[in-house]
C-alpha positions as CSV (number, residue, x, y, z in Angstrom):
1,X,55.4,1.7,0.4
2,X,54.3,4.8,-1.4
3,X,52.8,4.4,-4.7
4,X,55.5,7.1,-6.0
5,X,58.0,4.0,-6.1
6,X,55.9,2.6,-8.9
7,X,54.2,5.7,-10.6
8,X,57.2,7.7,-10.6
9,X,59.8,5.0,-11.9
10,X,60.1,6.7,-15.5
11,X,61.8,9.6,-17.2
12,X,60.1,13.2,-17.6
13,X,60.8,14.4,-20.5
14,X,58.8,17.2,-22.5
15,X,55.9,16.9,-20.1
16,X,55.5,13.5,-20.7
17,X,56.0,10.0,-18.4
18,X,57.9,7.4,-20.3
19,X,60.4,4.7,-20.0
20,X,64.0,5.1,-21.1
21,X,65.5,3.4,-24.1
22,X,68.8,2.4,-22.5
23,X,69.5,-1.5,-22.6
24,X,69.7,-1.5,-18.6
25,X,67.9,-0.7,-15.5
26,X,69.0,1.3,-12.4
27,X,67.4,-0.8,-9.7
28,X,66.4,1.6,-6.5
29,X,67.1,-0.3,-3.2
30,X,66.2,0.6,0.4
31,X,69.3,0.7,2.3
32,X,67.7,-0.5,5.5
33,X,66.6,-3.7,4.6
34,X,67.9,-4.0,0.5
35,X,64.3,-4.0,-0.6
36,X,63.9,-3.2,-4.3
37,X,61.4,-0.3,-4.3
38,X,61.8,0.4,-8.4
39,X,63.5,-0.4,-11.7
40,X,64.0,2.6,-13.9
41,X,65.3,2.0,-17.6
42,X,67.9,4.5,-18.1
43,X,67.9,7.4,-20.3
44,X,70.5,7.5,-23.3
45,X,72.4,10.3,-24.6
46,X,69.1,10.7,-27.4
47,X,67.1,11.3,-24.1
48,X,69.4,13.6,-22.5
49,X,69.6,15.7,-26.1
50,X,65.4,15.8,-26.0
51,X,65.2,16.6,-22.4
52,X,67.7,19.7,-22.8
53,X,65.6,20.8,-26.5
54,X,62.2,20.4,-24.6
55,X,63.6,23.0,-22.1
56,X,65.1,25.6,-24.6
57,X,61.9,25.1,-26.5
58,X,59.5,26.1,-23.6
59,X,61.7,28.4,-21.9
60,X,61.2,30.9,-24.8
61,X,57.6,31.6,-23.7
62,X,57.9,31.0,-19.8
63,X,60.7,34.1,-19.8
64,X,57.7,36.3,-21.1
65,X,55.3,35.2,-18.5
66,X,54.7,38.0,-16.2
67,X,56.5,37.0,-13.2
68,X,53.6,38.0,-10.9
69,X,51.9,35.0,-12.7
70,X,54.8,32.8,-12.7
71,X,54.8,33.0,-8.8
72,X,51.5,31.1,-8.7
73,X,53.1,27.6,-9.7
74,X,55.4,27.9,-6.7
75,X,52.6,28.9,-4.6
76,X,50.7,25.8,-6.0
77,X,53.9,23.6,-5.4
78,X,54.2,24.6,-1.9
79,X,50.7,23.5,-1.2
80,X,51.4,20.2,-3.0
81,X,54.2,19.5,-0.8
82,X,51.8,20.4,2.2
83,X,49.3,17.9,1.2
84,X,51.8,15.1,0.2
85,X,54.0,15.5,3.6
86,X,53.5,12.0,4.7
87,X,54.1,10.3,1.4
88,X,57.1,12.5,0.8
89,X,58.3,11.4,4.4
90,X,57.8,7.8,3.6
91,X,60.0,7.9,0.3
92,X,62.8,9.8,2.0
93,X,63.0,7.2,4.6
94,X,62.7,4.3,2.3
95,X,65.0,5.4,-0.2
96,X,67.6,7.2,1.4
97,X,67.3,5.5,4.9
98,X,66.4,8.9,6.4
99,X,64.8,8.9,10.0
100,X,61.7,10.9,10.8
101,X,63.8,13.7,12.2
102,X,65.8,14.1,9.1
103,X,62.7,13.8,6.9
104,X,61.0,16.5,8.7
105,X,64.1,18.9,8.9
106,X,64.6,18.3,4.7
107,X,61.0,18.8,4.1
108,X,60.9,22.0,6.7
109,X,63.9,23.2,4.6
110,X,62.4,22.6,1.0
111,X,59.2,24.3,1.7
112,X,61.3,27.7,3.0
113,X,63.0,27.3,-0.4
114,X,59.9,27.1,-2.0
115,X,58.5,30.2,-0.2
116,X,61.6,31.9,-1.3
117,X,61.1,31.3,-4.8
118,X,57.8,32.6,-4.8
119,X,59.2,36.1,-4.0
120,X,62.4,35.4,-6.1
121,X,60.6,35.8,-9.2
122,X,60.2,39.4,-8.8
123,X,63.5,39.9,-7.9
124,X,65.4,40.5,-10.7
125,X,66.1,44.6,-11.2
126,X,67.5,46.5,-13.9
127,X,69.6,49.5,-13.9
128,X,70.3,52.7,-16.0
129,X,74.1,53.5,-15.4
130,X,75.6,56.9,-16.5
131,X,78.0,57.1,-19.7
132,X,80.9,59.4,-20.2
133,X,79.4,59.9,-23.9
134,X,77.0,62.7,-24.3
135,X,73.5,61.8,-25.0
136,X,73.8,57.9,-24.4
137,X,72.1,55.6,-21.6
138,X,73.1,52.5,-20.6
139,X,70.6,50.1,-19.5
140,X,71.2,47.2,-17.7
141,X,69.2,44.3,-17.9
142,X,68.8,41.0,-15.7
143,X,68.0,38.1,-18.0
144,X,67.6,34.4,-17.6
145,X,70.6,32.5,-18.7
146,X,68.1,30.1,-20.5
147,X,68.5,26.6,-19.4
148,X,70.1,25.1,-16.1
149,X,71.5,21.6,-15.6
150,X,71.0,20.6,-12.3
151,X,73.0,17.1,-10.6
152,X,71.7,16.4,-7.3
153,X,73.3,14.2,-4.4
154,X,71.6,11.3,-2.4
155,X,72.1,12.7,1.0
156,X,69.3,15.4,1.1
157,X,67.8,14.7,-2.8
158,X,64.3,16.3,-2.6
159,X,65.7,19.7,-0.9
160,X,68.9,20.0,-3.0
161,X,67.1,19.6,-6.3
162,X,64.6,21.8,-5.3
163,X,67.0,24.4,-4.2
164,X,68.3,24.7,-7.4
165,X,65.4,23.9,-9.7
166,X,62.8,26.1,-8.2
167,X,64.6,29.4,-8.2
168,X,66.0,28.3,-11.8
169,X,62.4,28.1,-13.0
170,X,61.3,31.4,-10.8
171,X,63.8,33.3,-12.9
172,X,62.5,32.2,-16.1
173,X,64.8,29.8,-17.3
174,X,64.1,26.0,-18.3
175,X,65.8,22.8,-16.1
176,X,67.0,19.3,-16.9
177,X,67.4,17.8,-13.7
178,X,69.6,14.3,-13.4
179,X,69.2,13.0,-10.0
180,X,71.6,10.8,-8.1
181,X,71.3,7.1,-9.0
182,X,70.6,6.0,-5.3
183,X,67.7,8.5,-5.0
184,X,66.0,8.7,-8.6
185,X,62.3,9.4,-7.0
186,X,62.8,11.6,-3.9
187,X,65.6,13.6,-5.9
188,X,64.2,13.6,-9.6
189,X,60.6,12.4,-10.3
190,X,58.8,13.3,-7.3
191,X,60.4,17.0,-7.6
192,X,58.6,16.8,-11.4
193,X,55.5,15.5,-10.3
194,X,55.0,18.5,-7.3
195,X,55.9,21.0,-10.0
196,X,53.5,18.9,-12.6
197,X,50.4,19.3,-10.2
198,X,51.7,22.8,-9.6
199,X,51.0,23.3,-13.4
200,X,54.3,24.1,-14.7
201,X,54.1,24.0,-18.2
202,X,55.4,20.9,-19.9
203,X,58.9,21.1,-21.1
204,X,60.1,23.4,-18.5
205,X,61.3,20.8,-15.9
206,X,62.7,17.4,-17.4
207,X,64.1,14.6,-15.3
208,X,66.5,12.1,-16.5
209,X,67.5,9.3,-14.6
210,X,70.5,7.6,-15.8
211,X,74.4,6.8,-15.0
212,X,77.9,8.4,-16.7
213,X,78.4,4.8,-17.6
214,X,75.5,5.2,-20.4
215,X,75.8,8.7,-20.9
216,X,79.7,10.0,-20.2
217,X,79.9,13.3,-19.8
218,X,76.8,14.3,-22.2
219,X,74.5,16.2,-19.5
220,X,77.2,18.6,-19.1
221,X,78.9,19.1,-22.4
222,X,75.4,19.5,-24.2
223,X,75.6,22.9,-25.9
224,X,71.9,24.1,-24.7
225,X,72.8,24.6,-21.0
226,X,74.7,27.5,-19.9
227,X,74.7,27.1,-16.1
228,X,75.5,23.6,-14.3
229,X,74.6,23.4,-10.7
230,X,76.3,20.2,-9.2
231,X,76.0,19.3,-5.3
232,X,78.2,16.2,-4.6
233,X,81.9,15.5,-3.6
234,X,85.1,17.5,-4.8
235,X,86.4,14.8,-6.9
236,X,83.4,14.7,-9.3
237,X,83.0,18.6,-8.9
238,X,86.6,18.9,-10.1
239,X,85.5,16.8,-13.3
240,X,82.3,18.6,-13.7
241,X,84.0,22.3,-13.3
242,X,86.7,21.0,-15.8
243,X,84.1,19.8,-18.5
244,X,82.1,22.7,-17.9
245,X,84.9,25.1,-18.6
246,X,86.1,23.6,-21.8
247,X,82.4,24.3,-23.0
248,X,81.9,27.8,-21.6
249,X,79.6,26.9,-19.2
250,X,79.3,28.4,-15.5
251,X,79.2,26.3,-12.5
252,X,77.9,26.4,-9.2
253,X,79.4,23.9,-7.2
254,X,78.3,22.8,-4.0
255,X,81.1,20.2,-2.6
256,X,82.4,18.5,0.5
257,X,83.4,19.7,3.7
258,X,85.9,18.6,6.7
259,X,84.0,21.2,9.2
260,X,85.3,21.5,12.8
261,X,83.2,22.6,15.8
262,X,85.3,24.0,18.4
263,X,84.8,24.2,21.8
264,X,86.7,26.9,23.9
265,X,87.8,27.1,27.7
266,X,84.8,29.1,28.4
267,X,82.2,27.2,26.5
268,X,79.2,25.8,28.0
269,X,80.2,22.5,27.8
270,X,76.7,20.7,28.2
271,X,75.4,22.8,25.2
272,X,78.5,22.3,23.2
273,X,78.1,18.4,23.5
274,X,74.6,18.7,22.2
275,X,75.4,20.6,19.3
276,X,78.5,18.5,18.7
277,X,76.6,15.6,18.5
278,X,73.7,16.6,16.2
279,X,76.5,18.4,14.2
280,X,78.2,14.6,13.7
281,X,75.7,12.5,13.7
282,X,72.3,14.1,11.7
283,X,71.3,11.9,8.9
284,X,74.4,9.3,9.7
285,X,76.7,11.9,9.3
286,X,76.2,11.9,5.6
287,X,75.9,15.9,5.4
288,X,78.6,17.9,3.6
289,X,78.6,20.5,6.7
290,X,78.6,17.9,9.0
291,X,81.4,18.2,11.9
292,X,83.9,15.8,11.0
293,X,86.1,17.3,13.6
294,X,85.4,18.4,17.3
295,X,88.3,20.2,18.6
296,X,88.1,20.8,22.6
297,X,90.2,23.2,24.5
298,X,92.4,20.5,26.6
299,X,91.8,22.3,30.0
300,X,88.0,21.2,29.6
301,X,88.7,17.9,27.3
302,X,87.9,15.4,30.2
303,X,84.7,16.4,31.0
304,X,83.5,17.2,27.3
305,X,84.6,13.7,26.1
306,X,82.9,12.1,28.8
307,X,79.7,13.6,28.2
308,X,80.1,13.6,24.7
309,X,80.7,9.9,24.6
310,X,77.8,9.5,26.9
311,X,75.4,11.0,24.5
312,X,76.7,9.6,21.9
313,X,76.2,5.9,23.7
314,X,72.4,6.9,23.7
315,X,71.7,7.4,20.1
316,X,69.4,5.0,19.1
317,X,70.6,3.0,15.9
318,X,68.1,0.9,13.6
319,X,65.0,1.1,11.5
320,X,64.5,4.4,10.1
321,X,61.0,3.9,9.8
322,X,61.0,3.9,14.0
323,X,60.3,7.4,14.9
324,X,62.5,6.8,17.8
325,X,65.6,6.2,15.7
326,X,68.4,8.8,15.3
327,X,70.8,6.7,13.0
328,X,69.5,5.0,10.3
329,X,71.3,3.2,7.5
330,X,73.9,5.1,5.3
331,X,73.2,5.1,1.6
332,X,74.9,1.5,0.2
333,X,77.3,-1.0,1.4
334,X,80.2,0.4,-0.5
335,X,79.6,3.4,1.8
336,X,79.7,1.2,4.9
337,X,82.8,-0.4,3.9
338,X,84.4,3.0,3.6
339,X,83.5,3.9,6.9
340,X,84.7,0.6,8.3
341,X,88.0,1.1,6.8
342,X,88.1,5.0,8.0
343,X,87.8,3.5,11.6
344,X,90.3,0.6,11.0
345,X,92.8,2.9,9.7
346,X,92.8,5.2,12.5
347,X,93.3,2.6,14.8
348,X,96.1,1.1,13.1
349,X,97.9,4.5,13.1
350,X,97.3,4.5,17.1
351,X,93.9,6.2,17.5
352,X,91.8,5.5,20.5
353,X,88.3,4.3,20.1
354,X,85.9,5.7,23.2
355,X,83.1,4.5,21.1
356,X,83.5,1.4,18.4
357,X,80.5,1.4,16.5
358,X,79.9,-2.1,14.5
359,X,78.8,-2.5,11.1
360,X,75.8,-4.7,9.7
361,X,75.1,-4.5,6.5
362,X,74.3,-0.9,6.0
363,X,73.3,0.2,9.6
364,X,76.9,1.9,10.6
365,X,77.2,2.6,14.4
366,X,78.4,5.6,16.0
367,X,82.4,5.8,16.5
368,X,84.4,8.1,18.5
369,X,87.9,8.2,18.2
370,X,90.8,10.2,19.8
371,X,94.4,10.4,19.5
372,X,94.1,10.3,15.6
373,X,98.1,11.4,14.8
374,X,98.2,14.6,14.0
375,X,99.5,14.1,10.6
376,X,96.9,11.8,9.5
377,X,95.4,11.6,6.4
378,X,92.0,11.0,7.7
379,X,91.8,14.5,9.6
380,X,91.8,16.4,6.6
381,X,89.5,14.4,4.4
382,X,85.8,14.3,4.4
383,X,84.3,11.5,6.5
384,X,80.6,10.9,5.1
385,X,79.3,9.2,8.3
386,X,79.3,8.6,12.0
387,X,82.4,8.8,13.2
388,X,83.6,11.6,15.0
389,X,87.6,12.7,15.8
390,X,87.8,14.3,19.1
391,X,90.9,16.7,19.2
392,X,92.6,18.4,22.2
393,X,94.4,21.8,21.6
394,X,96.2,24.1,23.9
395,X,94.9,28.1,23.1
396,X,93.1,29.9,20.2
397,X,96.1,29.9,18.0
398,X,96.6,26.2,17.8
399,X,92.9,25.9,17.2
400,X,93.0,28.1,13.9
401,X,95.7,26.2,12.7
402,X,94.3,23.0,13.3
403,X,90.8,23.9,11.8
404,X,92.3,25.4,8.7
405,X,94.6,22.5,8.3
406,X,92.4,20.8,5.6
407,X,91.7,21.4,1.7
408,X,88.0,22.1,2.5
409,X,86.6,25.0,3.8
410,X,82.4,25.0,3.8
411,X,81.1,25.4,7.3
412,X,82.5,25.2,11.1
413,X,81.2,26.2,14.4
414,X,82.7,27.7,18.0
415,X,81.6,27.7,21.3
416,X,82.2,30.3,23.7
417,X,81.0,32.5,26.6
418,X,82.0,35.3,25.1
419,X,80.4,35.9,21.4
420,X,82.9,38.7,20.1
421,X,85.7,36.0,21.0
422,X,83.7,33.7,19.2
423,X,83.4,35.9,16.2
424,X,87.0,37.2,16.4
425,X,87.6,33.3,16.1
426,X,85.3,32.7,13.2
427,X,86.9,35.7,11.0
428,X,90.5,33.6,11.2
429,X,88.9,30.6,9.6
430,X,89.3,29.8,5.8
431,X,85.4,28.8,5.1
432,X,82.4,30.3,3.5
433,X,80.3,29.6,6.5
434,X,80.9,29.6,10.3
435,X,78.6,29.6,13.1
436,X,79.1,31.1,16.8
437,X,77.3,29.2,19.9
438,X,75.5,26.7,17.4
439,X,76.3,23.6,15.0
440,X,77.8,23.1,12.1
441,X,74.7,22.1,9.7
442,X,72.6,25.2,8.6
443,X,71.0,26.4,5.6
444,X,68.7,29.4,5.3
445,X,66.9,30.8,1.6
446,X,68.3,34.5,2.2
447,X,72.0,33.6,3.3
448,X,74.5,33.2,0.9
449,X,75.5,29.4,1.2
450,X,78.7,28.1,-0.2
451,X,82.3,27.0,0.3
452,X,85.9,28.0,-0.1
453,X,88.9,26.2,-1.5
454,X,88.0,22.4,-2.3
455,X,84.5,22.9,-1.1
456,X,83.0,24.8,-4.1
457,X,82.7,27.6,-6.2
458,X,79.6,29.7,-5.9
459,X,76.8,30.5,-3.8
460,X,73.3,30.1,-3.6
461,X,70.4,31.5,-1.9
462,X,68.6,35.0,-1.8
463,X,70.4,37.4,-4.3
464,X,73.4,35.4,-4.9
465,X,70.8,32.7,-6.5
466,X,69.8,35.5,-8.8
467,X,73.3,36.0,-10.0
468,X,73.7,32.4,-10.3
469,X,70.8,31.5,-12.7
470,X,70.4,35.0,-14.7
471,X,73.2,37.1,-16.6
472,X,73.2,40.7,-17.3
473,X,72.6,42.4,-20.7
474,X,73.9,46.0,-21.5
475,X,71.8,47.5,-24.1
476,X,72.8,51.3,-25.0
477,X,70.4,54.0,-26.4
478,X,72.2,57.3,-28.0
479,X,69.7,59.8,-28.0
480,X,72.0,62.3,-29.9
481,X,74.1,61.6,-32.8
482,X,77.3,59.9,-31.8
483,X,80.6,61.0,-33.4
484,X,82.6,58.6,-35.7
485,X,86.2,59.4,-36.7
486,X,86.2,58.0,-39.9
């Protein structure tokens, strides 16, 4: 087991590693075999305050550092990750049940986002705007917001922490990171270790491992952070947004999804099957962009279904440390029980199980359900696990209605032999992202990432990240004398 689980089972505040002062511990378990990985004494409200104060104090000097000099930290962080790739892979496998395939996918994207952060330090640009007032010069400066609070999830913890932490730092901010309780190392202290080794000045990045049972809303309500970047469920996201708004803070919310992969009558069926199986079952379906629903034109339903079911049955389920495993454990027993209940509810409502996977501890085998009633609530909610709903449709209009019939709007995909037909279909779907002849699970450093409806507020990546973690400041200069009426 990686030494990270013993070395990094602490808080990281003000550039120092130290235990929390809370009265209880967060126990970090391996979701596959239930082995204890680490025990971390939680941070209290006082330590959350210390973390924010440290970030605020360090940020002022950091914001004055030449952005070309700032870049060196991110170049070094990328090097650290490349040198420690095997150890980080072991952490992802052990702490969140990620397979080798999933760990590789997560690390690849994390490195891509770090590469983008190297450039992001140079991205903010000022402007000079005209004025209707004679002799006035309007200067528009792009400046850091100050301190950013980041709350990351358990499914892609290393990537999704870095995705907010690195750009916020690159743009001149300080950061306090609160990882998910199930992934305190991969999503929290490991990120701090990478940046510590990369030479980031102490205090700029702080990690508090804690729980709302201990700190309540203190992380969001604290007066120091100006932006809260949260990735997680829409239920929690709604609360984060409410508390943040009450305290005049901006939020970036990357929330859940109920994406659909649509197979039109002229699609390449074999290719669509491959895309659909990956989009539903990657990382056990614990992906916000996962294809919860697979919609298939009735004219090709029989052939698609047969091939889809055959491929799903071939997926190896088991130990995520085995390189051949495709489906590892879900994150915890609560999630496993919830998924078992979803399948049972669907069957009780009249659905047919083409594949009915068993649940053993946290290992949830794939299920494929069809004939789910059109009015079932299951078709409109996020199912965060390896359960696929196959839904036939008659014609594009019905498909569009079905895809949009959900409170979520994150991702989606359509397969067709006519690219422009696919683009026209995509334009009718109320989502932040949609893909033609591909899977539903994508993220790229330059392309705005985010959702509509209950899937979130705001965007990250590229220029939208600059908008997220900086603010604009107007400074006017009057070169002539102004006239005042009194």
